[in-house]
C-alpha positions in Angstrom: 96.8 21.6 -6.4 97.1 23.1 -2.9 93.7 24.7 -3.1 92.0 21.3 -3.6 93.5 19.8 -0.5 90.9 21.2 1.9 88.1 19.9 -0.4 89.5 16.4 -0.4 89.8 16.6 3.3 86.1 17.7 3.7 84.6 15.2 1.3 84.4 12.3 3.7 82.6 14.5 6.2 80.0 15.6 3.6 79.4 12.0 2.6 78.8 11.0 6.2 76.3 13.8 6.7 74.4 12.8 3.5 74.1 9.2 4.7 72.8 10.3 8.1 70.2 12.6 6.4 69.0 9.8 4.2 68.7 7.4 7.1 66.7 9.9 9.1 64.3 10.4 6.1 63.9 6.6 5.7 62.9 6.3 9.4 60.5 9.1 9.1 58.8 7.5 6.0 58.7 4.1 7.7 57.1 5.7 10.8 54.5 7.5 8.7 53.8 4.5 6.6 53.3 2.4 9.8 50.9 5.0 11.2 49.0 5.2 8.0 48.7 1.4 7.9 47.3 1.3 11.3 44.8 4.0 10.5 43.8 2.1 7.3 43.0 -1.0 9.3 39.2 -0.8 10.0 37.0 -3.1 12.0 34.0 -5.1 10.8 31.5 -2.6 9.2 28.2 -2.1 10.9 25.1 -2.5 8.7 21.4 -2.2 9.3 19.1 -5.0 8.3 15.4 -5.8 8.2 13.5 -9.1 8.2 11.4 -9.8 5.1 7.7 -10.0 5.7 4.7 -10.1 3.4 2.0 -7.5 3.4 -1.1 -6.6 1.4 -0.3 -4.2 -1.4 -2.8 -2.7 -3.8 -2.1 -3.2 -7.5 -2.2 0.4 -8.6 -2.7 1.1 -12.3 -2.1 4.6 -13.9 -3.8 5.1 -17.2 -4.8 8.0 -19.5 -8.4 9.1 -19.7 -10.8 11.7 -21.0 -13.6 13.5 -19.2 -17.2 13.2 -20.4 -20.4 14.8 -19.2 -22.8 12.6 -17.3 -25.7 13.8 -19.4 -26.1 15.9 -22.6 -29.5 17.0 -23.8 -30.4 19.0 -27.0 -33.3 21.4 -26.6 -35.6 20.9 -29.6 -39.0 22.4 -30.4 -42.0 20.0 -30.4 -44.2 22.3 -32.4 -43.6 24.9 -35.2 -43.9 28.6 -34.8 -42.1 31.9 -34.2 -40.0 32.3 -31.1 -41.4 35.1 -29.0 -39.1 35.1 -26.0 -36.0 33.5 -24.6 -36.0 33.1 -20.8 -32.4 32.1 -20.0 -28.9 33.6 -20.1 -26.4 31.8 -22.3 -23.9 29.8 -20.2 -26.0 29.9 -17.1 -27.1 26.9 -14.9 -30.7 25.9 -15.6 -32.9 23.4 -13.7 -35.0 20.6 -15.2 -38.4 21.9 -16.3 -37.3 25.6 -16.3 -38.9 27.5 -19.3 -36.3 28.4 -21.9 -38.2 29.6 -25.0 -41.7 30.8 -25.7 -43.2 30.0 -29.2 -46.1 31.9 -30.5 -49.1 30.1 -28.8 -52.0 31.9 -30.6 -52.7 29.2 -33.2 -52.4 26.4 -30.7 -54.6 28.2 -28.2 -57.3 28.6 -31.0 -56.9 24.9 -31.9 -57.4 23.9 -28.2 -60.5 26.1 -28.0 -61.9 24.6 -31.2 -61.3 21.1 -29.9 -63.0 22.0 -26.7 -66.1 23.2 -28.6 -66.1 20.1 -30.8 -66.1 18.0 -27.6 -69.0 19.9 -26.2 -71.0 19.3 -29.4 -70.2 15.7 -29.5 -71.2 15.3 -25.8 -74.6 16.9 -26.6 -75.2 14.7 -29.6 -74.2 11.6 -27.6 -76.7 12.6 -24.8 -79.5 12.9 -27.3 -78.7 9.6 -29.0 -78.6 7.8 -25.7 -81.9 9.2 -24.5 -83.5 8.1 -27.8 -82.1 4.6 -27.5 -83.3 4.4 -24.0 -86.8 5.5 -25.1 -87.0 2.9 -27.9 -86.0 0.0 -25.7 -89.3 -0.6 -23.9 -91.3 0.3 -27.0 -89.4 -2.3 -29.0 -90.1 -4.9 -26.2 -93.8 -4.0 -26.4 -93.6 -4.2 -30.2 -94.9 -0.6 -30.3 -92.0 0.2 -32.7 -90.1 -1.9 -35.1 -87.2 -3.7 -33.7 -85.0 -2.3 -36.4 -85.7 1.3 -35.3 -84.5 0.4 -31.8 -81.4 -1.2 -33.2 -80.6 1.9 -35.3 -81.1 4.2 -32.3 -78.8 2.1 -30.1 -76.1 2.1 -32.8 -76.4 5.9 -33.1 -76.0 6.3 -29.4 -72.8 4.2 -29.5 -71.4 6.2 -32.4 -72.1 9.5 -30.6 -70.3 8.1 -27.5 -67.3 7.2 -29.7 -67.3 10.7 -31.2 -67.1 12.1 -27.7 -64.0 10.0 -27.0 -62.5 11.2 -30.3 -63.1 14.8 -29.6 -61.8 14.5 -26.1 -58.5 13.0 -27.5 -58.3 15.9 -30.0 -58.7 18.4 -27.2 -56.0 16.6 -25.2 -53.7 16.8 -28.2 -54.5 20.5 -28.7 -53.6 21.2 -25.1 -50.3 19.3 -25.4 -49.4 21.3 -28.4 -50.3 24.5 -26.6 -48.1 23.4 -23.7 -45.2 22.7 -26.1 -45.2 26.3 -27.1 -43.2 26.8 -23.9 -39.9 24.9 -24.3 -38.6 23.6 -21.0 -35.1 22.4 -20.0 -35.1 18.6 -20.3 -32.3 18.2 -17.7 -30.4 20.3 -15.1 -27.0 21.7 -16.2 -25.1 24.4 -18.0 -26.9 25.7 -21.1 -24.8 26.7 -24.1 -25.3 29.4 -26.6 -28.7 29.8 -28.2 -28.7 28.9 -31.9 -32.0 30.7 -32.6 -33.1 34.2 -31.6 -36.4 35.9 -30.9 -38.4 36.1 -34.1 -36.9 33.0 -35.7 -39.1 30.4 -37.2 -38.6 26.9 -35.7 -40.2 23.6 -36.8 -40.8 20.3 -35.0 -38.7 18.5 -37.7 -35.7 20.8 -37.8 -32.2 19.2 -37.5 -30.6 22.0 -35.4 -31.3 22.1 -31.7 -32.3 25.4 -30.1 -29.5 25.0 -27.5 -27.6 22.2 -25.7 -27.5 21.5 -21.9 -24.6 19.7 -20.4 -24.7 18.1 -16.9 -21.3 18.7 -15.2 -21.9 17.2 -11.8 -21.1 14.4 -11.6 -18.6 13.9 -14.4 -17.5 10.7 -16.1 -13.9 9.8 -17.0 -13.4 7.2 -19.7 -10.2 5.3 -19.1 -8.5 3.2 -21.8 -6.9 0.0 -20.5 -4.9 -2.5 -22.6 -6.9 -5.7 -23.2 -3.6 -7.7 -22.4 -3.3 -6.1 -19.0 -7.0 -6.7 -18.2 -6.7 -10.3 -19.3 -3.7 -10.8 -17.0 -5.6 -9.2 -14.1 -8.6 -11.5 -14.6 -6.3 -14.6 -14.7 -4.7 -13.5 -11.5 -8.1 -13.0 -9.9 -9.2 -16.4 -11.1 -6.1 -18.1 -9.8 -6.6 -16.6 -6.3 -3.2 -14.9 -6.4 -4.9 -11.5 -5.9 -8.2 -10.4 -4.6 -10.5 -7.8 -6.2 -10.5 -4.3 -4.7 -13.1 -1.5 -4.7 -11.5 0.9 -7.1 -11.2 4.4 -5.8 -9.8 6.5 -8.6 -7.6 9.5 -8.3 -7.0 12.0 -11.0 -4.0 14.1 -12.2 -5.0 17.0 -14.3 -3.3 18.4 -17.4 -1.2 20.8 -15.4 0.1 18.0 -13.1 -2.0 19.0 -10.1 -4.1 16.4 -8.2 -7.9 16.6 -8.4 -9.4 17.1 -5.0 -12.1 14.4 -5.2 -11.9 10.7 -5.5 -14.1 8.7 -8.0 -15.3 5.2 -8.4 -15.2 2.8 -11.3 -18.7 2.2 -12.5 -18.3 -0.4 -15.2 -16.1 -1.6 -18.0 -17.0 -2.2 -21.7 -17.6 -5.8 -22.8 -15.9 -5.3 -26.2 -12.3 -4.5 -27.2 -11.7 -1.5 -29.5 -10.3 -3.1 -32.6 -8.3 0.0 -33.6 -6.6 0.5 -30.3 -6.8 -2.9 -28.6 -8.1 -1.3 -25.4 -11.1 -1.7 -23.2 -12.9 1.4 -21.8 -13.4 1.7 -18.1 -15.8 4.4 -16.8 -15.3 6.2 -13.5 -17.6 8.7 -11.9 -16.4 11.8 -10.1 -18.2 14.5 -8.1 -17.7 18.0 -9.7 -19.3 20.5 -7.3 -16.9 23.3 -8.2 -17.2 22.7 -12.0 -13.4 22.2 -12.3 -13.8 19.4 -14.8 -15.0 20.1 -18.3 -15.9 17.6 -21.0 -13.0 16.6 -23.2 -10.2 17.2 -20.8 -7.2 14.8 -20.8 -6.4 13.4 -17.4 -4.3 10.6 -15.7 -6.2 8.2 -13.6 -4.6 6.0 -10.9 -6.6 3.2 -9.2 -6.3 -0.2 -7.6 -8.2 -3.0 -9.4 -6.9 -5.7 -7.0 -4.8 -6.3 -3.9 -1.8 -8.6 -3.6 -2.1 -10.1 -0.1 1.5 -11.6 0.0 3.6 -8.9 -1.5 7.2 -8.2 -0.4 8.3 -4.6 0.1 12.0 -3.7 0.1 13.3 -0.1 0.6 14.6 1.3 -2.6 18.1 2.0 -1.1 18.6 -1.7 -0.4 18.3 -2.6 -4.1 21.4 -2.4 -6.2 22.3 -3.3 -9.8 24.9 -5.7 -11.1 27.0 -4.9 -14.2 24.2 -6.2 -16.4 21.6 -4.0 -14.8 19.8 -6.8 -12.9 18.4 -6.0 -9.5 20.0 -7.5 -6.5 20.0 -7.2 -2.7 22.5 -8.1 0.1 21.3 -10.7 2.5 22.8 -11.8 5.7 24.2 -15.4 5.8 24.3 -17.6 8.8 27.9 -16.4 9.5 27.0 -12.7 9.3 28.5 -12.4 5.8 26.9 -10.3 3.2 25.8 -12.2 0.1 24.2 -10.9 -3.0 20.9 -12.3 -4.2 19.1 -11.6 -7.5 15.6 -10.3 -7.2 12.8 -9.3 -9.5 11.3 -5.8 -8.9 7.9 -5.1 -10.4 7.1 -1.6 -9.5 7.5 1.0 -6.8 5.1 2.1 -4.0 6.4 5.2 -2.3 9.9 4.5 -1.1 9.7 0.7 -1.6 10.2 -1.7 -4.4 7.6 -4.5 -4.8 9.7 -7.7 -5.1 8.0 -10.6 -6.8 10.7 -13.2 -6.6 14.1 -13.9 -5.0 13.1 -13.3 -1.4 11.0 -15.2 1.1 9.6 -14.3 4.6 12.3 -14.5 7.2 15.2 -13.5 5.0 17.4 -10.7 6.5 18.3 -8.1 3.9 20.8 -5.2 4.4 19.1 -1.9 4.0 21.7 0.5 5.5 25.4 0.7 4.6 25.2 -1.3 1.4 27.2 1.2 -0.7 30.7 -0.2 0.1 29.9 -3.8 0.8 31.4 -6.6 -1.2 30.0 -10.1 -1.6 31.3 -12.4 1.2 32.3 -9.6 3.4 31.8 -10.0 7.2 29.6 -7.4 8.7 28.2 -6.5 12.1 24.4 -6.5 11.7 22.0 -4.3 13.7 18.3 -3.7 13.2 17.7 -1.0 10.6 17.0 2.4 12.2 19.1 1.6 15.4 21.2 4.5 16.7 24.7 4.4 15.5 27.7 5.3 17.7 30.0 7.8 16.0 33.8 7.5 16.6 35.3 10.7 17.9 38.8 12.0 17.2 40.2 9.9 20.1 38.9 6.7 18.4 36.7 5.6 21.3 33.1 4.6 20.9 30.6 6.7 22.7 33.0 9.6 23.5 31.1 12.8 24.1 31.3 15.6 21.6 31.5 19.3 22.2 27.9 19.5 23.2 28.4 17.0 26.0 26.1 14.3 24.3 27.1 11.1 22.6 27.0 11.4 18.9 24.4 9.0 17.5 22.6 8.6 14.2 20.2 6.2 12.5 22.0 6.1 9.2 25.1 4.3 8.0 27.6 5.3 5.4 26.6 4.2 2.0 
């Protein structure tokens, strides 16, 4: 058809233009790919390392405990009678020897007076008997009186002297009972509520105390430690692997706050609780502000021993393999990163305590471990060294906008 002739004539030109466009696109893609490939090529990664050294590390134990008063005393009457007065305020602090109650003293005062009179009578009789015996002695020697009469007089004098001693003891007892009508505080501390009021009858043999006094300063904390852990510690001490430490104890209260005073371990029980399999350790804490009360649950942390040859590794240097086992990267002789399995026992601050897998002198990578692969060549520098930051121009040390070289002590993880 005539109308299609121009299309047939233009077709070769359109094909040629299409081929030229495709060729240009191919060159552009190749150029972009080459540039990208060049940017993707990176140099040897720089990593920070540290040299393994041993140090003395305390073996810190954290255990549950319960507070106990250092002393508890029940106030009890020593004599029977009616309570006349109460001298203290419930819940207040009382001192040892301070009067707390007054029991009716009238009967005991009368008994003391009677005992005093009996003693005076016995003393008078004893004096008469002694004089009579002294008078009979020379007469008996001169045989002016019968020897039996002198013997009887001397025996009467001795009996009278014994009666004086008996009455003196009775007077002392009466005075003690009279003194017991004033009931003092047996210890210093906080006194609880009074179980008896004024006018109540109390007896020396009653089962209920008048009140209870609790000493709150210092306070005891009874800590339960597993007998298995204690046995392992003692074996380590016996083998010389660790050395004993003076245990300063720190407390965490129920609300998670730290108690402001440190305590000391006083002793440990010599028997194991058969129901729990634990041994009780007792620590003593100052409590001047009265913050601790008996019966509180606390967490106690303390060091029972010190490991003199422990290896500390920063936590960021320890990674995990697919099985969850701990490992670190160490520098080989050819500056290649190699993985090594380690055993981590516990943490101390920002460090793991490594018990096996490392030895003094090993170089472990602590910075830049996130993208390392086993066997990869690295550029090691001491951990914490300033790191040069590459600027947009790709030159090390190029100054930034602030006119200073960009440096940092961390490496990409």
